[in-house]
Biopython code that builds the backbone (N, CA, C, O; Angstrom):
import numpy as np
from Bio.PDB.StructureBuilder import StructureBuilder

atoms = [
    (1, "UNK", "N", (67.169, -66.090, 8.942)),
    (1, "UNK", "CA", (67.631, -67.181, 8.124)),
    (1, "UNK", "C", (68.953, -67.689, 8.687)),
    (1, "UNK", "O", (69.873, -66.909, 8.933)),
    (2, "UNK", "N", (69.039, -68.969, 8.884)),
    (2, "UNK", "CA", (70.251, -69.550, 9.449)),
    (2, "UNK", "C", (71.297, -69.747, 8.366)),
    (2, "UNK", "O", (70.980, -70.047, 7.215)),
    (3, "UNK", "N", (72.542, -69.574, 8.758)),
    (3, "UNK", "CA", (73.648, -69.849, 7.842)),
    (3, "UNK", "C", (73.969, -71.329, 7.882)),
    (3, "UNK", "O", (73.932, -71.961, 8.937)),
    (4, "UNK", "N", (74.283, -71.865, 6.727)),
    (4, "UNK", "CA", (74.656, -73.272, 6.667)),
    (4, "UNK", "C", (76.103, -73.413, 7.116)),
    (4, "UNK", "O", (76.977, -72.674, 6.662)),
    (5, "UNK", "N", (76.349, -74.359, 8.005)),
    (5, "UNK", "CA", (77.708, -74.597, 8.478)),
    (5, "UNK", "C", (78.490, -75.367, 7.430)),
    (5, "UNK", "O", (77.959, -76.264, 6.775)),
    (6, "UNK", "N", (79.746, -75.011, 7.282)),
    (6, "UNK", "CA", (80.621, -75.766, 6.388)),
    (6, "UNK", "C", (81.096, -77.004, 7.126)),
    (6, "UNK", "O", (81.272, -76.984, 8.344)),
    (7, "UNK", "N", (81.301, -78.072, 6.389)),
    (7, "UNK", "CA", (81.770, -79.277, 7.062)),
    (7, "UNK", "C", (83.282, -79.206, 7.293)),
    (7, "UNK", "O", (83.966, -78.332, 6.760)),
    (8, "UNK", "N", (83.773, -80.116, 8.075)),
    (8, "UNK", "CA", (85.178, -80.076, 8.496)),
    (8, "UNK", "C", (86.152, -80.235, 7.338)),
    (8, "UNK", "O", (87.229, -79.639, 7.351)),
    (9, "UNK", "N", (85.790, -81.029, 6.337)),
    (9, "UNK", "CA", (86.710, -81.225, 5.216)),
    (9, "UNK", "C", (86.867, -79.948, 4.396)),
    (9, "UNK", "O", (87.961, -79.672, 3.904)),
    (10, "UNK", "N", (85.807, -79.169, 4.238)),
    (10, "UNK", "CA", (85.907, -77.889, 3.533)),
    (10, "UNK", "C", (86.778, -76.909, 4.306)),
    (10, "UNK", "O", (87.583, -76.184, 3.722)),
    (11, "UNK", "N", (86.611, -76.895, 5.614)),
    (11, "UNK", "CA", (87.421, -76.007, 6.449)),
    (11, "UNK", "C", (88.884, -76.415, 6.364)),
    (11, "UNK", "O", (89.765, -75.563, 6.247)),
    (12, "UNK", "N", (89.144, -77.715, 6.424)),
    (12, "UNK", "CA", (90.521, -78.205, 6.341)),
    (12, "UNK", "C", (91.143, -77.845, 4.997)),
    (12, "UNK", "O", (92.307, -77.447, 4.950)),
    (13, "UNK", "N", (90.395, -77.977, 3.908)),
    (13, "UNK", "CA", (90.893, -77.631, 2.582)),
    (13, "UNK", "C", (91.258, -76.149, 2.511)),
    (13, "UNK", "O", (92.325, -75.791, 2.012)),
    (14, "UNK", "N", (90.380, -75.303, 3.004)),
    (14, "UNK", "CA", (90.620, -73.859, 2.981)),
    (14, "UNK", "C", (91.815, -73.475, 3.846)),
    (14, "UNK", "O", (92.660, -72.685, 3.426)),
    (15, "UNK", "N", (91.887, -74.027, 5.044)),
    (15, "UNK", "CA", (93.005, -73.697, 5.939)),
    (15, "UNK", "C", (94.324, -74.230, 5.396)),
    (15, "UNK", "O", (95.364, -73.589, 5.545)),
    (16, "UNK", "N", (94.283, -75.398, 4.768)),
    (16, "UNK", "CA", (95.482, -75.935, 4.137)),
    (16, "UNK", "C", (95.946, -75.051, 2.990)),
    (16, "UNK", "O", (97.143, -74.818, 2.822)),
    (17, "UNK", "N", (94.998, -74.562, 2.202)),
    (17, "UNK", "CA", (95.331, -73.649, 1.106)),
    (17, "UNK", "C", (96.005, -72.391, 1.650)),
    (17, "UNK", "O", (97.028, -71.948, 1.129)),
    (18, "UNK", "N", (95.424, -71.827, 2.695)),
    (18, "UNK", "CA", (95.992, -70.619, 3.297)),
    (18, "UNK", "C", (97.404, -70.877, 3.808)),
    (18, "UNK", "O", (98.292, -70.041, 3.639)),
    (19, "UNK", "N", (97.612, -72.033, 4.431)),
    (19, "UNK", "CA", (98.934, -72.364, 4.960)),
    (19, "UNK", "C", (99.944, -72.525, 3.835)),
    (19, "UNK", "O", (101.066, -72.028, 3.935)),
    (20, "UNK", "N", (99.562, -73.208, 2.773)),
    (20, "UNK", "CA", (100.463, -73.387, 1.638)),
    (20, "UNK", "C", (100.767, -72.087, 0.935)),
    (20, "UNK", "O", (101.901, -71.846, 0.522)),
    (21, "UNK", "N", (99.759, -71.248, 0.798)),
    (21, "UNK", "CA", (99.949, -69.971, 0.107)),
    (21, "UNK", "C", (100.856, -69.031, 0.898)),
    (21, "UNK", "O", (101.619, -68.260, 0.316)),
    (22, "UNK", "N", (100.770, -69.100, 2.210)),
    (22, "UNK", "CA", (101.609, -68.219, 3.026)),
    (22, "UNK", "C", (103.004, -68.765, 3.251)),
    (22, "UNK", "O", (103.854, -68.087, 3.828)),
    (23, "UNK", "N", (103.250, -70.002, 2.794)),
    (23, "UNK", "CA", (104.596, -70.545, 2.863)),
    (23, "UNK", "C", (104.886, -71.426, 4.058)),
    (23, "UNK", "O", (106.044, -71.758, 4.313)),
    (24, "UNK", "N", (103.855, -71.812, 4.798)),
    (24, "UNK", "CA", (104.081, -72.700, 5.935)),
    (24, "UNK", "C", (104.446, -74.097, 5.455)),
    (24, "UNK", "O", (104.052, -74.516, 4.366)),
    (25, "UNK", "N", (105.188, -74.795, 6.264)),
    (25, "UNK", "CA", (105.570, -76.167, 5.966)),
    (25, "UNK", "C", (104.368, -77.092, 6.108)),
    (25, "UNK", "O", (103.469, -76.831, 6.909)),
    (26, "UNK", "N", (104.352, -78.166, 5.334)),
    (26, "UNK", "CA", (103.247, -79.111, 5.468)),
    (26, "UNK", "C", (103.319, -79.874, 6.780)),
    (26, "UNK", "O", (102.359, -80.543, 7.164)),
    (27, "UNK", "N", (104.447, -79.780, 7.469)),
    (27, "UNK", "CA", (104.554, -80.374, 8.803)),
    (27, "UNK", "C", (103.651, -79.674, 9.807)),
    (27, "UNK", "O", (103.427, -80.195, 10.900)),
    (28, "UNK", "N", (103.134, -78.517, 9.461)),
    (28, "UNK", "CA", (102.249, -77.760, 10.346)),
    (28, "UNK", "C", (100.804, -78.244, 10.285)),
    (28, "UNK", "O", (99.928, -77.647, 10.910)),
    (29, "UNK", "N", (100.546, -79.308, 9.547)),
    (29, "UNK", "CA", (99.192, -79.848, 9.444)),
    (29, "UNK", "C", (98.694, -80.228, 10.839)),
    (29, "UNK", "O", (99.352, -81.002, 11.535)),
    (30, "UNK", "N", (97.548, -79.699, 11.254)),
    (30, "UNK", "CA", (97.052, -79.972, 12.603)),
    (30, "UNK", "C", (96.348, -81.318, 12.752)),
    (30, "UNK", "O", (95.921, -81.670, 13.852)),
    (31, "UNK", "N", (96.222, -82.072, 11.667)),
    (31, "UNK", "CA", (95.500, -83.340, 11.707)),
    (31, "UNK", "C", (96.476, -84.503, 11.577)),
    (31, "UNK", "O", (97.438, -84.434, 10.812)),
    (32, "UNK", "N", (96.225, -85.562, 12.323)),
    (32, "UNK", "CA", (97.135, -86.704, 12.349)),
    (32, "UNK", "C", (96.890, -87.690, 11.218)),
    (32, "UNK", "O", (97.829, -88.084, 10.526)),
    (33, "UNK", "N", (95.655, -88.088, 11.025)),
    (33, "UNK", "CA", (95.343, -89.105, 10.019)),
    (33, "UNK", "C", (93.969, -88.845, 9.423)),
    (33, "UNK", "O", (93.229, -87.974, 9.881)),
    (34, "UNK", "N", (93.645, -89.610, 8.402)),
    (34, "UNK", "CA", (92.284, -89.621, 7.887)),
    (34, "UNK", "C", (92.022, -88.665, 6.745)),
    (34, "UNK", "O", (92.920, -88.023, 6.201)),
    (35, "UNK", "N", (90.743, -88.603, 6.409)),
    (35, "UNK", "CA", (90.283, -87.801, 5.277)),
    (35, "UNK", "C", (90.521, -86.307, 5.507)),
    (35, "UNK", "O", (90.843, -85.582, 4.566)),
    (36, "UNK", "N", (90.368, -85.850, 6.730)),
    (36, "UNK", "CA", (90.563, -84.430, 7.025)),
    (36, "UNK", "C", (92.012, -84.044, 6.751)),
    (36, "UNK", "O", (92.263, -82.980, 6.186)),
    (37, "UNK", "N", (92.961, -84.875, 7.134)),
    (37, "UNK", "CA", (94.377, -84.612, 6.843)),
    (37, "UNK", "C", (94.607, -84.577, 5.337)),
    (37, "UNK", "O", (95.333, -83.720, 4.833)),
    (38, "UNK", "N", (93.992, -85.503, 4.626)),
    (38, "UNK", "CA", (94.120, -85.539, 3.172)),
    (38, "UNK", "C", (93.610, -84.238, 2.549)),
    (38, "UNK", "O", (94.242, -83.687, 1.647)),
    (39, "UNK", "N", (92.476, -83.756, 3.027)),
    (39, "UNK", "CA", (91.917, -82.505, 2.512)),
    (39, "UNK", "C", (92.845, -81.326, 2.805)),
    (39, "UNK", "O", (93.066, -80.478, 1.941)),
    (40, "UNK", "N", (93.387, -81.273, 4.019)),
    (40, "UNK", "CA", (94.282, -80.182, 4.393)),
    (40, "UNK", "C", (95.527, -80.187, 3.493)),
    (40, "UNK", "O", (95.949, -79.141, 3.000)),
    (41, "UNK", "N", (96.102, -81.370, 3.288)),
    (41, "UNK", "CA", (97.297, -81.471, 2.446)),
    (41, "UNK", "C", (96.990, -81.151, 0.985)),
    (41, "UNK", "O", (97.834, -80.584, 0.291)),
    (42, "UNK", "N", (95.802, -81.502, 0.508)),
    (42, "UNK", "CA", (95.411, -81.142, -0.853)),
    (42, "UNK", "C", (95.327, -79.628, -1.004)),
    (42, "UNK", "O", (95.805, -79.061, -1.986)),
    (43, "UNK", "N", (94.718, -78.988, -0.021)),
    (43, "UNK", "CA", (94.652, -77.525, -0.036)),
    (43, "UNK", "C", (96.031, -76.910, 0.057)),
    (43, "UNK", "O", (96.323, -75.921, -0.616)),
    (44, "UNK", "N", (96.884, -77.492, 0.892)),
    (44, "UNK", "CA", (98.247, -76.987, 1.049)),
    (44, "UNK", "C", (99.002, -77.056, -0.276)),
    (44, "UNK", "O", (99.675, -76.098, -0.656)),
    (45, "UNK", "N", (98.893, -78.184, -0.980)),
    (45, "UNK", "CA", (99.578, -78.340, -2.271)),
    (45, "UNK", "C", (99.092, -77.312, -3.283)),
    (45, "UNK", "O", (99.889, -76.724, -4.015)),
    (46, "UNK", "N", (97.787, -77.101, -3.320)),
    (46, "UNK", "CA", (97.224, -76.136, -4.259)),
    (46, "UNK", "C", (97.661, -74.715, -3.922)),
    (46, "UNK", "O", (97.984, -73.933, -4.816)),
    (47, "UNK", "N", (97.670, -74.383, -2.637)),
    (47, "UNK", "CA", (98.122, -73.060, -2.212)),
    (47, "UNK", "C", (99.590, -72.839, -2.517)),
    (47, "UNK", "O", (99.980, -71.753, -2.945)),
    (48, "UNK", "N", (100.403, -73.855, -2.302)),
    (48, "UNK", "CA", (101.839, -73.762, -2.584)),
    (48, "UNK", "C", (102.069, -73.558, -4.082)),
    (48, "UNK", "O", (102.896, -72.743, -4.490)),
    (49, "UNK", "N", (101.328, -74.309, -4.887)),
    (49, "UNK", "CA", (101.457, -74.185, -6.342)),
    (49, "UNK", "C", (101.054, -72.784, -6.810)),
    (49, "UNK", "O", (101.723, -72.190, -7.657)),
    (50, "UNK", "N", (99.967, -72.265, -6.259)),
    (50, "UNK", "CA", (99.539, -70.912, -6.636)),
    (50, "UNK", "C", (100.581, -69.875, -6.238)),
    (50, "UNK", "O", (100.827, -68.925, -6.980)),
    (51, "UNK", "N", (101.178, -70.049, -5.100)),
    (51, "UNK", "CA", (102.228, -69.116, -4.676)),
    (51, "UNK", "C", (103.413, -69.164, -5.633)),
    (51, "UNK", "O", (103.954, -68.124, -6.008)),
    (52, "UNK", "N", (103.818, -70.377, -6.031)),
    (52, "UNK", "CA", (104.933, -70.527, -6.965)),
    (52, "UNK", "C", (104.597, -69.945, -8.337)),
    (52, "UNK", "O", (105.476, -69.452, -9.045)),
    (53, "UNK", "N", (103.315, -70.008, -8.703)),
    (53, "UNK", "CA", (102.892, -69.483, -9.998)),
    (53, "UNK", "C", (102.680, -67.973, -9.983)),
    (53, "UNK", "O", (102.321, -67.391, -11.007)),
    (54, "UNK", "N", (102.894, -67.338, -8.852)),
    (54, "UNK", "CA", (102.857, -65.885, -8.774)),
    (54, "UNK", "C", (101.502, -65.261, -8.503)),
    (54, "UNK", "O", (101.314, -64.072, -8.760)),
    (55, "UNK", "N", (100.552, -66.030, -7.991)),
    (55, "UNK", "CA", (99.275, -65.430, -7.627)),
    (55, "UNK", "C", (99.499, -64.408, -6.523)),
    (55, "UNK", "O", (100.371, -64.579, -5.671)),
    (56, "UNK", "N", (98.700, -63.340, -6.547)),
    (56, "UNK", "CA", (98.786, -62.390, -5.446)),
    (56, "UNK", "C", (97.701, -62.716, -4.423)),
    (56, "UNK", "O", (96.900, -63.627, -4.633)),
    (57, "UNK", "N", (97.675, -61.989, -3.339)),
    (57, "UNK", "CA", (96.742, -62.273, -2.253)),
    (57, "UNK", "C", (95.295, -62.134, -2.709)),
    (57, "UNK", "O", (94.454, -62.951, -2.334)),
    (58, "UNK", "N", (94.988, -61.118, -3.508)),
    (58, "UNK", "CA", (93.617, -60.926, -3.980)),
    (58, "UNK", "C", (93.159, -62.107, -4.831)),
    (58, "UNK", "O", (92.014, -62.543, -4.720)),
    (59, "UNK", "N", (94.035, -62.620, -5.669)),
    (59, "UNK", "CA", (93.680, -63.770, -6.506)),
    (59, "UNK", "C", (93.447, -65.011, -5.650)),
    (59, "UNK", "O", (92.566, -65.819, -5.945)),
    (60, "UNK", "N", (94.237, -65.160, -4.592)),
    (60, "UNK", "CA", (94.058, -66.336, -3.739)),
    (60, "UNK", "C", (92.735, -66.249, -2.978)),
    (60, "UNK", "O", (92.070, -67.268, -2.788)),
    (61, "UNK", "N", (92.346, -65.061, -2.545)),
    (61, "UNK", "CA", (91.068, -64.889, -1.852)),
    (61, "UNK", "C", (89.922, -65.229, -2.803)),
    (61, "UNK", "O", (88.964, -65.896, -2.412)),
    (62, "UNK", "N", (90.022, -64.772, -4.043)),
    (62, "UNK", "CA", (89.001, -65.072, -5.042)),
    (62, "UNK", "C", (88.914, -66.584, -5.277)),
    (62, "UNK", "O", (87.821, -67.144, -5.353)),
    (63, "UNK", "N", (90.050, -67.224, -5.389)),
    (63, "UNK", "CA", (90.070, -68.655, -5.633)),
    (63, "UNK", "C", (89.471, -69.422, -4.458)),
    (63, "UNK", "O", (88.732, -70.384, -4.667)),
    (64, "UNK", "N", (89.776, -69.014, -3.230)),
    (64, "UNK", "CA", (89.224, -69.689, -2.058)),
    (64, "UNK", "C", (87.704, -69.538, -2.015)),
    (64, "UNK", "O", (87.004, -70.484, -1.655)),
    (65, "UNK", "N", (87.186, -68.369, -2.375)),
    (65, "UNK", "CA", (85.733, -68.202, -2.367)),
    (65, "UNK", "C", (85.094, -69.069, -3.441)),
    (65, "UNK", "O", (83.992, -69.580, -3.244)),
    (66, "UNK", "N", (85.767, -69.244, -4.572)),
    (66, "UNK", "CA", (85.242, -70.134, -5.612)),
    (66, "UNK", "C", (85.298, -71.586, -5.170)),
    (66, "UNK", "O", (84.411, -72.369, -5.509)),
    (67, "UNK", "N", (86.329, -71.960, -4.416)),
    (67, "UNK", "CA", (86.444, -73.327, -3.906)),
    (67, "UNK", "C", (85.279, -73.627, -2.976)),
    (67, "UNK", "O", (84.723, -74.724, -3.019)),
    (68, "UNK", "N", (84.901, -72.669, -2.139)),
    (68, "UNK", "CA", (83.818, -72.885, -1.182)),
    (68, "UNK", "C", (82.490, -72.997, -1.885)),
    (68, "UNK", "O", (81.658, -73.816, -1.495)),
    (69, "UNK", "N", (82.263, -72.194, -2.916)),
    (69, "UNK", "CA", (81.021, -72.239, -3.662)),
    (69, "UNK", "C", (80.902, -73.544, -4.424)),
    (69, "UNK", "O", (79.807, -74.097, -4.528)),
    (70, "UNK", "N", (82.005, -74.048, -4.958)),
    (70, "UNK", "CA", (81.987, -75.269, -5.757)),
    (70, "UNK", "C", (81.619, -76.495, -4.932)),
    (70, "UNK", "O", (81.147, -77.484, -5.492)),
    (71, "UNK", "N", (81.822, -76.458, -3.616)),
    (71, "UNK", "CA", (81.547, -77.608, -2.776)),
    (71, "UNK", "C", (80.068, -77.705, -2.364)),
    (71, "UNK", "O", (79.668, -78.709, -1.774)),
    (72, "UNK", "N", (79.262, -76.697, -2.658)),
    (72, "UNK", "CA", (77.849, -76.723, -2.271)),
    (72, "UNK", "C", (76.989, -77.266, -3.375)),
    (72, "UNK", "O", (75.771, -77.359, -3.220)),
]
sb = StructureBuilder()
sb.init_structure("model")
sb.init_model(0)
sb.init_chain("A")
sb.init_seg("    ")
for serial, (resi, resn, name, xyz) in enumerate(atoms, 1):
    if name == "N":
        sb.init_residue(resn, " ", resi, " ")
    sb.init_atom(name, np.array(xyz, "f"), 0.0, 1.0, " ", f" {name:<3s}", serial, name[0])
structure = sb.get_structure()
């Protein structure tokens, strides 16, 4: 059985979340323009907010897995 590939916007959202949660600056966004950049920054904002709200690493992993499931 083949695994379904995630699209680029989902990957950008997840990677942005990880970057925001770990405290990286939004200047580290690897995308210049477009929808993919928007998705990365949205994930970054959400990750940053979760970090400020005191989520731990296990909670962030759970949230990221729920984000991926919600997009299918």
